[in-house]
C-alpha positions as CSV (number, residue, x, y, z in Angstrom):
1,M,68.2,156.3,31.7
2,A,65.8,159.7,32.7
3,N,68.9,161.2,34.7
4,R,70.7,161.3,31.4
5,Y,67.8,163.1,29.3
6,A,66.9,166.3,30.5
7,P,62.9,167.1,29.7
8,I,62.3,168.5,26.8
9,E,60.6,171.5,27.8
10,D,64.1,172.2,29.4
11,Y,65.5,173.5,25.6
12,G,65.8,176.6,23.8
13,I,66.3,177.4,20.7
14,I,68.3,179.5,18.1
15,G,68.4,179.3,14.4
16,D,70.1,180.9,11.3
17,L,67.4,180.7,9.1
18,H,69.1,177.4,8.0
19,T,69.1,175.5,10.7
20,V,68.6,175.5,14.5
21,A,69.9,174.3,17.6
22,L,68.4,173.0,20.8
23,V,70.5,174.3,24.4
24,G,69.6,172.7,27.0
25,K,69.7,174.5,30.4
26,D,72.9,172.7,31.5
27,G,74.3,174.5,28.5
28,S,74.7,171.8,26.1
29,I,73.7,171.4,22.6
30,D,72.7,168.1,22.4
31,F,70.8,168.7,19.1
32,L,72.2,170.5,15.4
33,C,71.9,169.2,12.1
34,L,74.2,171.4,9.7
35,P,74.4,173.2,7.6
36,S,70.5,172.8,6.8
37,F,67.7,171.5,9.1
38,D,67.5,168.2,7.4
39,S,71.5,167.5,6.9
40,P,72.5,164.2,8.9
41,S,73.1,165.9,12.9
42,V,76.5,166.9,14.1
43,F,75.1,166.8,17.9
44,A,72.3,164.4,18.8
45,A,72.9,163.5,22.2
46,L,69.0,164.4,22.6
47,L,68.3,161.2,21.0
48,D,71.5,159.4,22.6
49,A,72.8,160.8,25.5
50,E,76.0,158.6,24.7
51,R,76.8,158.0,20.6
52,G,74.5,161.4,20.1
53,G,77.7,164.1,20.7
54,R,77.0,167.2,22.4
55,F,78.7,170.9,22.7
56,Q,78.8,171.6,26.3
57,I,79.7,174.9,28.3
58,A,79.2,174.6,31.8
59,P,80.3,176.3,34.6
60,Q,81.6,174.4,37.9
61,L,79.1,175.2,40.4
62,G,77.6,172.1,42.0
63,E,74.0,172.9,42.2
64,A,73.1,175.8,40.8
65,A,70.0,177.0,40.0
66,R,69.6,177.0,36.1
67,K,67.3,179.2,33.7
68,Q,66.9,180.2,30.4
69,L,65.3,183.3,28.6
70,Y,65.1,185.7,25.4
71,L,66.6,189.0,25.1
72,P,63.4,191.0,23.9
73,D,62.0,190.2,20.7
74,T,65.6,188.4,19.5
75,N,66.2,184.8,19.4
76,V,69.3,185.5,21.5
77,L,69.1,183.3,24.2
78,L,70.6,183.7,27.6
79,T,71.3,180.4,30.1
80,R,72.2,181.8,33.8
81,F,73.5,179.8,36.5
82,L,73.1,181.2,40.0
83,S,75.2,179.9,43.1
84,S,76.5,181.5,46.2
85,D,79.3,180.8,45.0
86,G,79.1,182.9,41.8
87,V,76.6,183.7,38.9
88,A,78.1,182.9,36.0
89,E,75.9,183.9,32.0
90,L,76.1,182.0,28.6
91,S,75.1,183.0,25.3
92,D,73.8,181.6,22.8
93,F,72.8,182.7,18.9
94,M,73.6,181.9,15.4
95,P,74.1,184.7,13.0
96,V,71.8,185.2,10.2
97,E,73.1,186.0,6.2
98,D,72.2,189.9,7.2
99,A,74.7,190.0,10.4
100,G,77.7,187.6,8.7
101,Q,77.8,184.1,7.1
102,A,75.4,182.0,8.2
103,H,75.8,178.4,9.7
104,N,77.8,179.6,12.7
105,V,76.7,179.0,16.2
106,V,78.4,181.8,18.8
107,R,78.9,181.0,22.8
108,R,80.0,183.4,25.0
109,V,80.0,182.5,28.7
110,K,81.2,185.3,31.0
111,T,81.6,185.5,35.2
112,V,78.9,188.0,36.7
113,R,79.7,187.5,40.4
114,G,83.1,185.3,42.0
115,E,85.6,183.9,40.0
116,I,84.5,180.8,38.5
117,R,85.6,177.2,36.8
118,F,84.9,176.6,33.5
119,R,84.4,173.3,31.5
120,M,84.3,173.4,27.1
121,H,83.4,169.8,25.9
122,C,83.0,170.0,22.0
123,A,82.3,166.3,20.8
124,P,80.7,166.0,17.1
125,R,79.3,163.1,15.6
126,F,78.9,162.9,12.0
127,D,76.3,161.7,9.5
128,Y,73.6,160.5,12.9
129,A,76.5,159.5,14.2
130,R,77.1,156.9,12.1
131,A,80.5,158.5,10.8
132,T,84.2,158.7,12.0
133,H,85.8,162.0,12.3
134,S,89.5,163.7,11.8
135,V,90.1,166.0,14.2
136,E,93.3,168.7,14.0
137,R,94.3,171.4,16.1
138,R,95.5,174.1,14.5
139,G,97.1,176.0,17.1
140,D,96.2,176.5,21.1
141,R,92.7,178.3,19.6
142,E,91.4,176.8,16.7
143,V,90.3,173.5,16.2
144,V,89.3,171.2,12.6
145,F,86.9,168.5,12.8
146,V,86.1,166.8,8.9
147,G,83.4,163.9,8.9
148,R,81.1,162.7,6.2
149,S,77.8,164.0,5.7
150,G,75.7,162.3,3.7
151,A,77.1,161.8,1.0
152,G,79.5,164.2,1.0
153,T,81.7,166.2,3.2
154,L,81.5,168.4,6.4
155,T,84.5,170.1,7.6
156,L,83.7,172.7,10.7
157,R,85.7,174.7,12.3
158,L,86.1,175.5,16.5
159,C,88.0,179.0,17.4
160,S,87.6,180.0,21.3
161,S,89.0,182.8,22.9
162,V,90.5,180.2,25.4
163,E,93.7,177.1,24.7
164,M,91.8,174.3,24.4
165,Q,93.1,170.3,23.7
166,L,91.7,167.2,22.2
167,A,90.4,164.4,24.0
168,D,89.3,160.9,22.0
169,G,88.3,163.1,19.0
170,A,86.7,166.3,21.0
171,A,87.7,169.7,21.9
172,V,88.2,170.2,25.2
173,A,89.0,173.1,27.5
174,E,88.9,174.1,31.2
175,F,89.3,177.8,32.3
176,T,88.6,180.3,35.4
177,L,87.0,183.5,35.2
178,R,86.6,186.2,37.5
179,A,83.8,188.9,37.9
180,D,83.0,190.7,34.4
181,E,85.6,188.7,32.4
182,S,84.4,186.2,29.3
183,A,85.5,183.6,26.5
184,S,83.8,183.2,23.2
185,F,83.5,179.8,20.8
186,V,82.6,180.3,17.6
187,L,81.6,177.0,15.9
188,E,81.3,177.6,11.7
189,V,80.8,175.4,8.6
190,V,83.9,175.4,6.5
191,V,83.0,177.0,3.0
192,A,85.3,176.7,0.8
193,D,87.5,179.6,-0.6
194,E,85.9,181.7,2.0
195,A,87.8,183.3,4.8
196,S,86.6,182.6,8.4
197,P,84.2,184.7,9.4
198,S,85.8,184.3,13.7
199,R,89.0,185.7,12.5
200,Q,87.8,189.3,11.9
201,P,87.9,191.7,14.7
202,D,85.6,192.0,17.2
203,Y,83.3,188.9,15.3
204,E,81.1,188.2,18.2
205,S,80.4,191.0,19.7
206,E,79.7,192.5,16.1
207,A,78.1,189.4,15.2
208,F,75.9,189.7,18.3
209,K,74.7,193.6,17.3
210,Q,74.0,192.5,14.3
211,T,71.8,189.5,15.2
212,V,69.8,191.7,17.9
213,N,69.2,194.0,15.7
214,F,68.0,191.9,12.7
215,W,65.5,190.3,15.0
216,R,64.4,193.4,16.6
217,R,63.4,195.0,13.2
218,W,62.2,191.3,12.0
219,V,59.5,191.8,15.1
220,D,58.8,195.5,14.7
221,R,57.2,194.9,11.1
222,S,54.5,192.7,13.2
223,T,51.3,194.6,12.7
224,Y,49.8,193.1,15.8
225,Q,48.9,195.3,18.9
226,G,46.5,193.0,20.4
227,R,46.6,191.3,24.4
228,W,49.0,188.2,24.6
229,R,51.5,190.4,22.2
230,E,54.7,189.3,23.7
231,T,53.2,185.5,23.4
232,V,52.3,185.7,19.7
233,N,55.5,187.4,19.0
234,R,57.4,184.5,20.6
235,S,55.4,182.3,18.2
236,A,56.3,184.0,15.6
237,L,59.8,184.5,16.0
238,T,59.7,181.0,16.7
239,L,58.2,180.5,12.9
240,K,60.6,182.6,11.8
241,L,63.4,180.2,13.0
242,L,61.5,177.0,11.1
243,T,61.7,179.1,7.8
244,S,63.9,178.0,4.8
245,R,65.5,181.4,3.9
246,P,66.7,179.5,0.7
247,H,63.8,178.3,-0.3
248,G,60.8,180.3,1.6
249,S,59.5,176.6,2.9
250,I,59.0,175.9,6.9
251,V,59.1,173.0,8.2
252,A,56.9,171.1,10.6
253,S,59.6,170.9,13.6
254,P,63.4,170.9,12.9
255,T,63.9,167.6,15.3
256,F,63.4,164.0,14.4
257,G,62.9,161.1,16.1
258,L,61.9,162.4,19.5
259,P,58.6,159.8,20.9
260,E,55.1,161.2,21.1
261,H,55.2,158.6,24.4
262,I,58.4,157.7,26.3
263,G,59.5,154.1,24.9
264,G,56.5,154.3,22.1
265,V,57.2,153.7,18.4
266,R,55.9,157.0,17.2
267,N,59.3,159.2,16.4
268,W,58.6,160.5,13.2
269,D,61.2,162.8,11.3
270,Y,59.1,166.0,10.9
271,R,61.8,168.0,9.2
272,Y,60.1,168.5,6.2
273,T,57.4,171.0,4.6
274,W,53.7,169.7,4.9
275,I,51.4,171.5,2.5
276,R,48.8,171.5,5.2
277,D,51.2,173.2,7.4
278,S,52.2,175.6,4.9
279,S,48.8,176.6,4.4
280,F,48.2,177.0,8.1
281,A,51.5,178.8,8.1
282,L,50.1,181.6,5.3
283,Y,47.0,182.5,6.9
284,G,49.1,183.3,10.1
285,L,51.9,185.1,8.3
286,M,49.2,187.2,6.9
287,R,47.4,188.0,10.1
288,L,50.8,189.1,11.7
289,G,51.7,191.0,8.5
290,Y,54.7,189.7,7.5
291,T,53.3,189.7,3.9
292,G,57.3,189.0,2.7
293,E,57.2,186.4,4.2
294,A,53.6,184.5,2.3
295,E,54.9,185.8,-1.1
296,A,57.8,183.4,-0.5
297,F,55.9,181.1,0.6
298,V,53.1,181.1,-2.1
299,R,56.5,181.0,-4.5
300,W,57.6,177.6,-2.8
301,I,53.8,176.3,-2.7
302,M,53.0,177.1,-6.3
303,A,55.7,175.5,-7.8
304,R,54.6,172.5,-5.8
305,V,51.3,172.8,-7.6
306,D,53.5,173.7,-11.2
307,E,54.8,170.0,-10.0
308,L,51.3,168.1,-10.0
309,E,51.7,164.4,-11.0
310,P,50.5,163.3,-14.2
311,D,46.9,162.7,-12.8
312,G,46.9,166.0,-11.4
313,S,47.5,165.3,-7.6
314,L,49.8,166.4,-4.8
315,Q,52.0,165.0,-2.6
316,I,51.4,165.9,1.1
317,M,55.0,166.5,2.2
318,Y,58.2,167.5,0.5
319,G,61.6,168.9,1.2
320,I,62.3,172.0,1.8
321,D,63.9,172.6,-1.0
322,G,60.8,170.8,-3.0
323,R,62.3,167.4,-3.5
324,H,59.6,164.8,-3.5
325,A,61.4,161.4,-2.2
326,L,61.8,161.3,1.5
327,P,62.6,157.3,1.7
328,E,62.2,156.6,5.7
329,E,65.1,154.8,7.5
330,T,65.6,153.7,11.3
331,L,68.9,154.2,13.0
332,P,69.4,151.1,15.3
333,H,72.7,152.3,16.7
334,L,70.6,155.4,18.4
335,E,69.3,154.1,21.8
336,G,65.9,157.3,21.5
337,Y,65.3,159.5,23.6
338,M,64.6,157.8,26.9
339,G,64.8,154.3,24.8
340,S,62.6,155.6,22.4
341,R,63.3,153.4,19.5
342,P,63.3,153.4,16.8
343,V,65.0,156.9,15.9
344,R,63.8,157.0,12.4
345,I,64.8,159.7,9.6
346,G,63.1,160.5,6.3
347,N,59.1,160.0,6.2
348,A,57.9,157.1,4.6
349,A,54.4,159.4,5.1
350,Y,55.1,161.1,1.6
351,T,53.4,158.2,0.0
352,H,50.2,158.8,2.2
353,L,46.7,159.7,0.3
354,Q,46.1,162.7,2.6
355,L,42.4,164.0,0.9
356,D,42.3,167.6,3.4
357,I,45.6,168.8,1.7
358,Y,43.6,169.9,-1.1
359,G,41.0,171.8,0.8
360,E,44.1,173.2,3.0
361,L,46.1,174.5,0.0
362,M,42.5,176.3,-1.6
363,D,41.8,178.4,1.7
364,A,45.4,179.9,1.9
365,V,45.1,180.6,-1.7
366,Y,42.2,182.2,-1.7
367,L,42.9,184.3,1.2
368,Y,46.4,185.2,-0.4
369,D,44.9,185.9,-3.5
370,K,42.0,188.2,-1.5
371,Y,45.0,189.7,1.5
372,G,48.3,189.2,-0.5
373,S,48.9,189.2,-4.3
374,P,46.6,188.1,-7.0
375,I,47.1,184.6,-8.3
376,P,48.8,184.5,-11.7
377,H,47.3,182.8,-15.3
378,D,49.7,179.6,-15.0
379,G,49.0,179.1,-11.3
380,W,45.1,179.4,-11.9
381,R,45.6,176.6,-14.7
382,N,47.5,174.7,-12.4
383,I,44.5,174.9,-9.7
384,V,42.0,173.5,-12.2
385,R,43.7,170.4,-12.8
386,L,44.1,170.2,-8.8
387,I,40.3,170.8,-8.6
388,D,39.6,168.3,-11.2
389,W,41.3,165.8,-9.2
390,V,39.7,166.4,-6.2
391,C,36.1,166.2,-8.3
392,V,37.2,162.6,-9.4
393,H,38.9,161.3,-6.3
394,W,37.2,162.8,-3.5
395,R,34.9,159.0,-2.2
396,E,38.3,157.4,-1.6
397,Q,39.4,156.5,1.4
398,D,43.1,157.8,2.3
399,E,45.4,158.1,5.6
400,G,43.6,161.7,7.0
401,I,45.6,164.4,8.9
402,W,46.6,162.3,11.4
403,E,48.5,160.3,9.0
404,V,47.5,156.8,11.0
405,R,49.6,153.5,9.2
406,G,46.3,151.0,10.1
407,G,44.7,151.3,7.0
408,R,42.3,154.0,4.7
409,Q,39.2,154.9,5.7
410,E,36.7,157.8,4.6
411,F,37.8,160.1,7.4
412,L,35.5,163.3,8.3
413,Y,37.9,165.6,7.7
414,S,39.1,164.8,4.7
415,R,36.0,164.8,3.3
416,V,35.1,168.2,4.9
417,M,38.8,169.6,3.0
418,C,37.6,168.4,-0.1
419,W,34.5,170.0,-0.2
420,V,36.8,173.4,1.0
421,A,38.7,172.8,-1.6
422,I,36.2,172.9,-4.3
423,D,34.4,175.7,-2.7
424,R,37.1,178.0,-2.7
425,A,37.9,177.3,-6.3
426,I,34.7,178.6,-7.3
427,R,34.7,181.5,-5.3
428,L,38.3,182.7,-6.7
429,A,37.2,182.2,-9.8
430,G,34.0,184.2,-9.6
431,K,36.0,186.8,-7.9
432,R,38.1,186.6,-10.6
433,S,36.3,185.7,-13.6
434,F,38.8,183.4,-14.0
435,P,37.5,180.0,-16.6
436,A,36.3,177.1,-14.8
437,P,33.8,174.5,-15.0
438,L,31.7,176.0,-12.6
439,A,28.5,173.8,-12.9
440,R,30.3,170.1,-12.3
441,W,32.4,172.1,-9.8
442,H,29.4,173.2,-7.8
443,D,26.8,170.0,-8.3
444,V,30.6,168.4,-6.7
445,R,30.8,170.3,-4.5
446,D,27.1,170.2,-3.3
447,T,27.4,166.3,-3.5
448,I,29.8,166.4,-0.6
449,Y,27.8,168.4,1.4
450,R,25.0,166.0,1.3
451,D,27.2,162.7,1.6
452,I,28.9,164.6,5.3
453,Y,25.4,165.2,6.9
454,E,24.1,161.4,5.4
455,R,27.3,159.3,6.2
456,F,29.4,161.1,9.4
457,W,26.4,162.1,11.2
458,D,25.1,159.7,14.2
459,P,21.3,160.5,14.6
460,T,22.0,158.7,17.8
461,R,24.5,160.5,19.6
462,R,23.8,163.6,17.6
463,V,27.7,163.8,16.6
464,F,29.6,164.3,13.7
465,V,32.2,161.0,13.6
466,Q,35.4,160.7,12.8
467,A,35.3,158.3,9.9
468,A,31.8,156.6,7.9
469,G,31.1,153.7,10.0
470,S,32.8,154.3,12.9
471,S,32.0,155.3,16.6
472,A,34.9,157.4,17.5
473,L,35.3,161.5,17.6
474,D,37.8,163.5,16.2
475,A,39.3,167.0,17.4
476,A,40.3,167.5,13.3
477,S,36.7,168.6,13.6
478,L,37.0,171.6,15.4
479,L,38.1,173.1,12.3
480,M,34.7,172.9,10.8
481,P,32.8,176.3,11.9
482,L,36.5,177.5,11.6
483,I,36.8,177.1,8.0
484,R,33.1,177.7,7.9
485,F,31.7,174.3,7.1
486,V,29.3,174.5,9.7
487,S,28.0,177.8,11.8
488,P,29.0,177.4,15.0
489,T,26.2,178.0,16.3
490,D,24.4,175.4,14.6
491,P,22.8,172.2,16.9
492,R,24.5,169.9,14.9
493,W,27.9,171.3,15.8
494,L,27.0,172.2,19.4
495,S,25.9,168.9,20.8
496,T,29.2,167.4,18.5
497,L,31.5,170.0,21.0
498,H,29.6,168.7,23.5
499,A,30.5,165.3,23.0
500,I,33.9,166.3,22.3
501,E,34.2,168.1,25.3
502,Q,33.0,165.1,27.4
503,E,35.2,162.7,25.7
504,L,38.9,164.5,24.5
505,V,38.6,167.4,26.5
506,S,40.9,167.2,29.8
507,D,41.8,170.0,31.9
508,S,41.7,172.1,28.2
509,L,44.0,169.9,26.5
510,V,42.8,167.9,23.5
511,Y,43.4,164.5,22.6
512,R,43.2,163.9,18.7
513,Y,41.3,161.0,18.9
514,R,41.0,157.8,21.9
515,L,42.5,154.6,20.9
516,G,39.3,152.3,21.8
517,D,36.2,150.0,20.7
518,G,38.6,147.6,18.5
519,Y,40.1,150.6,16.7
520,T,43.8,151.2,15.9
521,D,45.6,153.4,13.9
522,G,48.6,150.4,12.9
523,L,51.0,151.8,15.6
524,T,51.3,150.9,19.4
525,G,51.2,153.4,22.5
526,Q,48.4,155.6,23.1
527,E,47.4,159.0,22.3
528,G,48.5,162.2,23.4
529,T,46.9,165.6,23.9
530,F,48.0,167.6,21.0
531,S,48.8,170.8,22.0
532,M,47.5,172.6,18.4
533,C,44.2,170.8,19.1
534,S,43.8,172.9,22.0
535,F,44.0,176.0,20.3
536,W,41.5,175.0,17.8
537,Y,39.3,174.4,20.7
538,V,39.9,177.9,22.2
539,E,39.3,179.3,18.9
540,C,36.2,177.6,18.2
541,L,35.0,179.1,21.6
542,S,35.5,182.2,20.7
543,R,33.6,182.1,17.9
544,M,30.7,180.2,19.5
545,G,30.6,183.8,21.3
546,N,31.7,181.9,24.8
547,L,34.2,185.0,25.6
548,H,35.0,183.8,29.0
549,K,35.2,180.9,28.6
550,A,37.9,181.0,25.6
551,R,40.1,183.1,27.4
552,F,39.8,180.6,30.5
553,F,41.6,178.0,28.4
554,F,43.6,179.9,25.9
555,E,45.0,181.9,29.2
556,K,45.4,178.2,30.5
557,M,47.4,176.7,27.7
558,L,49.7,179.5,28.2
559,G,50.4,178.0,30.9
560,Y,51.7,174.5,29.2
561,A,54.5,176.1,27.5
562,N,58.3,175.8,28.4
563,H,59.8,178.7,30.2
564,L,60.7,180.3,27.1
565,G,57.4,180.2,25.6
566,L,57.4,177.2,23.3
567,Y,55.6,174.3,22.5
568,G,56.1,170.6,21.5
569,E,53.7,168.0,19.8
570,E,52.4,166.4,22.4
571,L,51.5,167.2,26.0
572,G,52.0,164.0,28.3
573,P,51.6,163.2,31.7
574,Q,52.4,166.2,34.2
575,A,52.2,168.4,31.1
576,Q,55.9,166.8,29.6
577,H,56.1,167.9,26.5
578,L,56.5,165.4,24.3
579,G,57.3,164.9,20.6
580,N,59.0,166.9,17.7
581,F,59.8,170.2,19.3
582,P,59.3,172.7,18.6
583,Q,55.9,172.2,16.1
584,A,55.0,175.1,13.7
585,F,51.4,173.8,13.9
586,T,50.9,174.3,17.4
587,H,52.2,178.4,17.0
588,L,49.9,178.9,14.2
589,A,47.3,177.9,16.3
590,L,48.0,179.6,18.9
591,I,48.5,183.0,16.6
592,S,45.0,182.3,15.5
593,A,43.6,181.8,18.2
594,A,45.2,184.7,19.8
595,F,43.7,187.0,16.7
596,D,40.7,185.6,17.0
597,L,39.8,186.0,20.5
598,D,41.6,189.2,20.9
599,R,39.7,190.7,18.0
600,R,36.2,189.2,19.4
601,L,36.7,190.8,23.3
602,S,37.5,194.0,22.2
603,A,34.3,194.4,20.1
604,A,32.4,193.3,22.9
605,G,33.8,195.9,25.3
606,H,36.3,194.0,27.1
607,A,39.2,195.8,29.1
608,G,43.0,194.2,29.3
């Protein structure tokens, strides 16, 4: 089965700020949801090699070497095929609205050397490969596909510069290109009463130039000039690809159903916006100078705060458009990546209680008020309701940051972030002279502080434990000094970090937690090394002043990225990328670690 599925790290991504496509080194688009991130898939061969659907353009070169790269400072992807019989190049991009109508995939293939035969196969499978579709050939160079998409209908038009045929519901073509000859293909969502953009003269070349210019102008807005600039820019470009232009929200990942463990059941749908991720994203965007994106994100976040539940609480996650209900279901007809079932869409975690989100939200709001724009009156009134809710409910058990499904516990990280929520609200009220029940907030904040040191500190092992009554360690503890709950040089923190290094760190990779000692998180399969935890570890080392070690581990982590600088959720054996891909949280953690480490290296007089 393995040879039917490419390694996850062999994919690059392209996008139009509405959705993304994953393009393999074999020239195949194996994942694409249209027209939005959370729309049903039309290509999902990544999740079922036979049924999922794909759009492949590939030269017939036998054992050709394959390489992928981005045009510098863009999200235009190049795939090169190198053989003794010839060299071919495939360019893929999705124009953003500034560069023509969105929801188009533009693919151009050319022969660089030799005379090469190519094959094109476009086989969409609508509605997560659950629906049949009709296909119509309109002349030699246009094919129209129509199928169901959720409760509606989706129409796709494929236009090409070469003749196409129909075969089993797919569009196919075979053609030969000599050196410097090219062929182009445009797959577009048909919008009622709008002309096809691909029929405009020189559409492909004009859209290419405008798309390249869009991305390079965007990168030029970054204020980051430090070390690892190319890497930080690539992470920023990835985050921008995961941003919804209509709504300002960022998806945690653009994929669904990819396993954290081959053959395991941790196969979630991440095409939604978590309050936690949103808050970290806001911090990362502001650090790089992207104030416009940060402002759009704050509008989205404050709209959710304006929709607080009657008791003043928030959901942990929402649809990219802010919708509340995200019912989870499985797709039993899909075999899953390398047989990893079930493939899930929707996410039942939206019903979870995760108390940490209030701290992450308030930290982001506090920083935005400080470095972005002042929080308005109505926003503050909602924040007061939210903090009052935290003051009442902070002692409750919850599912925690890792969204365990084995029952609620009193998690350390949740408790710490409740402290952060109230602390930042107190600071904001003082800074802006906002009216607030400060005496009560101070009392609850200090009670939480004492509770953490009394009930989550193991004096025998000298560590902060994952949950009250537990002996397990948790990589989320790495954030304790980063959010200024504890000093990075406090003896209690240093002994906790030493224990984390002994139990959770493996060759610079960091496990979320370890299953054992009778503990279960409600799911089968082992925990992998979570990419973002490794960058948290680097930033902890940096803040402790251990700059040499921090730099060593940071640059080692960069080596675990795929060839395009992208990261998946998990890193399995032999640094195999697993889980949903790419993951926004990891890129946010990378940016934060790079920013902090670069600043401290420069302050310490380190060259280069």
